[in-house]
C-alpha positions in Angstrom: 0.0 4.3 -10.8 2.4 3.7 -13.7 1.3 1.8 -17.0 2.9 -1.9 -15.4 0.9 -1.3 -12.2 -2.3 -0.6 -14.3 -1.6 -3.5 -17.0 -1.1 -5.6 -13.9 -4.3 -4.9 -12.5 -6.6 -4.6 -15.9 -4.9 -8.4 -16.1 -6.0 -9.5 -12.8 -9.8 -8.2 -13.1 -9.9 -10.1 -16.9 -8.7 -13.3 -14.7 -11.1 -12.9 -12.1 -14.0 -12.0 -14.7 -13.0 -15.5 -16.5 -13.1 -17.2 -13.0 -16.4 -15.9 -12.4 -18.2 -16.5 -16.1 -16.8 -20.4 -15.9 -17.7 -20.8 -12.4 -21.5 -19.8 -13.5 -21.3 -21.8 -16.7 -19.7 -24.8 -15.1 -20.8 -25.1 -11.4 -19.8 -29.0 -11.0 -16.4 -28.8 -12.9 -13.2 -28.2 -10.8 -11.2 -25.7 -12.4 -7.4 -26.2 -13.3 -5.5 -23.7 -14.2 -6.1 -21.7 -11.2 -3.0 -22.3 -9.2 -1.1 -20.7 -12.7 -3.3 -17.6 -12.2 -2.9 -17.6 -8.6 0.8 -17.5 -8.7 1.4 -15.1 -11.7 3.9 -12.6 -11.4 1.1 -10.4 -12.3 -0.8 -11.2 -9.4 2.0 -11.2 -6.8 2.9 -7.4 -7.8 -0.8 -6.7 -7.0 -0.5 -8.1 -3.8 2.6 -6.2 -3.1 1.4 -3.0 -3.8 -1.7 -3.5 -1.6 0.8 -4.3 1.0 3.4 -1.6 0.7 0.1 0.8 0.7 -1.1 -0.7 4.0 -0.5 1.2 7.6 0.8 -2.1 8.7 3.8 -2.1 5.9 6.4 -0.5 8.9 5.6 -3.3 11.1 7.6 -6.3 11.0 6.8 -10.2 11.6 9.2 -13.1 13.2 11.6 -12.4 10.6 12.2 -8.7 11.0 12.0 -7.2 7.7 9.9 -4.7 6.7 8.8 -3.7 3.3 11.0 -0.6 3.5 13.5 -3.0 4.4 13.1 -5.6 2.2 13.0 -2.2 -0.9 16.8 -1.7 0.4 17.9 -5.1 1.3 17.0 -6.5 -2.3 14.3 -4.7 -4.2 11.0 -5.4 -4.9 11.6 -7.4 -8.5 14.1 -9.5 -6.4 11.8 -10.0 -3.6 8.8 -11.3 -5.8 10.7 -13.3 -8.1 12.2 -15.2 -5.4 8.5 -15.6 -3.7 7.3 -16.5 -7.3 10.2 -19.0 -7.5 9.6 -20.9 -4.2 5.8 -20.9 -4.8 6.0 -22.4 -8.4 8.4 -25.2 -7.2 6.6 -26.1 -3.6 9.7 -24.7 -1.7 7.6 -21.8 -0.1 7.0 -22.8 3.2 4.6 -20.4 5.5 6.2 -18.6 8.8 4.6 -18.2 11.8 3.0 -14.9 13.0 4.2 -12.5 15.6 2.2 -12.6 18.5 1.7 -9.2 20.3 -0.9 -8.4 23.0 -2.8 -5.1 22.8 -5.2 -4.2 24.8 -9.3 -4.4 24.5 -11.0 -1.5 24.0 -13.1 -0.1 26.5 -12.1 -3.1 28.9 -9.3 -1.9 31.1 -6.2 -4.6 31.8 -7.5 -7.2 29.5 -5.5 -8.0 26.0 -6.2 -9.6 23.0 -3.6 -11.6 21.0 -2.5 -10.1 17.5 -1.2 -12.2 14.9 1.7 -10.1 13.3 2.8 -11.8 9.7 5.5 -11.8 7.6 6.1 -9.7 4.6 6.2 -13.2 2.7 3.1 -14.5 4.3 1.0 -11.2 3.4 2.1 -10.9 0.4 0.9 -14.8 0.1 -2.3 -14.5 1.6 -3.0 -11.6 -0.8 -2.3 -13.1 -3.9 -4.8 -16.1 -3.1 -7.4 -13.0 -1.6 -7.3 -11.7 -5.5 -7.2 -14.9 -7.4 -10.0 -16.2 -5.5 -11.8 -12.7 -6.6 -11.2 -10.2 -3.7 -10.7 -6.5 -4.6 -7.4 -5.9 -6.2 -6.4 -2.2 -5.5 -7.6 0.4 -6.9 -10.2 -0.7 -8.8 -13.3 -2.8 -7.9 -13.8 -6.6 -8.5 -15.9 -7.6 -11.2 -16.0 -11.3 -10.4 -17.7 -11.1 -7.0 -19.9 -7.8 -7.1 -21.2 -7.6 -3.0 -18.9 -10.3 -2.0 -16.4 -10.4 0.8 -12.8 -12.6 1.1 -14.5 -14.4 3.6 
């Protein structure tokens, strides 16, 4: 992890900590700056790193793009800048998941549907997960200890 990556992770943890502390002291109030923090490019970079390291990075969604394909076609920074611009301007439209039937364990002949998101959708969902207090990689979350993203 380079210094830029670490700076993003530290920033995200500080935001999560601030949100947690603010929500504890103002339980009845709504937080108005949450959208700006969720759509911040540093949060988006943390989300990209998370999906670029997971095992699904080689699986394409309905658009046919993988993490490696995006890196080759346009580069990570351009991809993230375009996604960031779409989110901030309201142009972002979620794409459908690719459906695949996979066999159920210990039930021969039975299948269950699996939804495979696009890289755009996966990156955006991770971004919101981090903004709401999920664990950014690899540092542990300080905002919601013992709480998952569900």
